[in-house]
C-alpha positions as CSV (number, residue, x, y, z in Angstrom):
1,M,8.5,-35.2,51.3
2,A,11.4,-36.8,53.6
3,I,11.5,-40.0,55.3
4,S,9.4,-39.7,58.6
5,K,10.9,-39.9,62.2
6,E,8.8,-43.0,62.9
7,L,9.9,-44.7,59.8
8,L,13.4,-44.2,60.6
9,E,12.7,-45.8,64.2
10,I,11.7,-49.2,62.7
11,L,14.1,-49.4,59.7
12,A,17.1,-51.6,60.6
13,C,20.1,-52.8,58.6
14,P,19.1,-55.9,56.4
15,A,22.9,-57.1,56.9
16,C,23.4,-56.9,60.8
17,K,19.8,-55.8,61.9
18,K,21.4,-52.6,63.9
19,E,19.8,-49.2,63.6
20,V,20.5,-46.9,60.5
21,R,20.5,-43.2,60.3
22,L,19.8,-40.6,57.9
23,T,22.7,-38.5,56.1
24,E,22.5,-34.9,56.3
25,D,21.9,-34.7,52.8
26,G,18.9,-37.3,52.9
27,K,20.4,-39.5,50.1
28,W,21.6,-42.3,52.3
29,L,20.8,-44.4,55.3
30,V,23.9,-45.5,57.0
31,C,24.4,-48.6,59.5
32,S,25.7,-47.7,62.7
33,N,27.3,-51.3,63.0
34,C,28.5,-52.6,59.6
35,K,28.9,-49.0,57.9
36,L,26.9,-50.0,55.0
37,K,25.1,-47.2,53.1
38,Y,21.6,-47.6,51.5
39,P,20.6,-45.2,48.8
40,V,17.2,-43.1,49.4
41,M,15.4,-42.7,46.0
42,D,12.5,-40.3,45.6
43,D,12.2,-40.5,49.6
44,V,12.3,-44.3,49.4
45,P,14.7,-46.2,51.3
46,V,16.3,-49.1,49.1
47,M,17.2,-51.5,51.8
48,L,18.8,-54.3,49.7
49,I,22.0,-55.3,50.5
50,D,23.0,-55.7,46.9
51,K,22.2,-51.8,46.6
52,A,24.4,-50.9,49.7
53,V,28.0,-49.2,49.5
54,S,30.6,-49.5,52.2
55,C,31.2,-46.4,54.1
56,P,35.1,-45.3,54.0
């Protein structure tokens, strides 16, 4: 089961409050503004700043 489109529409980056998008492999949510990546574990987004990693 993947993350629903409805859930993606309401999720926001906890650091800057901008929108996030799902990567093609479905393993990360990437902030369009501050470029932090949040992991998706077992189809559950882990939207914790301390679990995020920076995008190159």
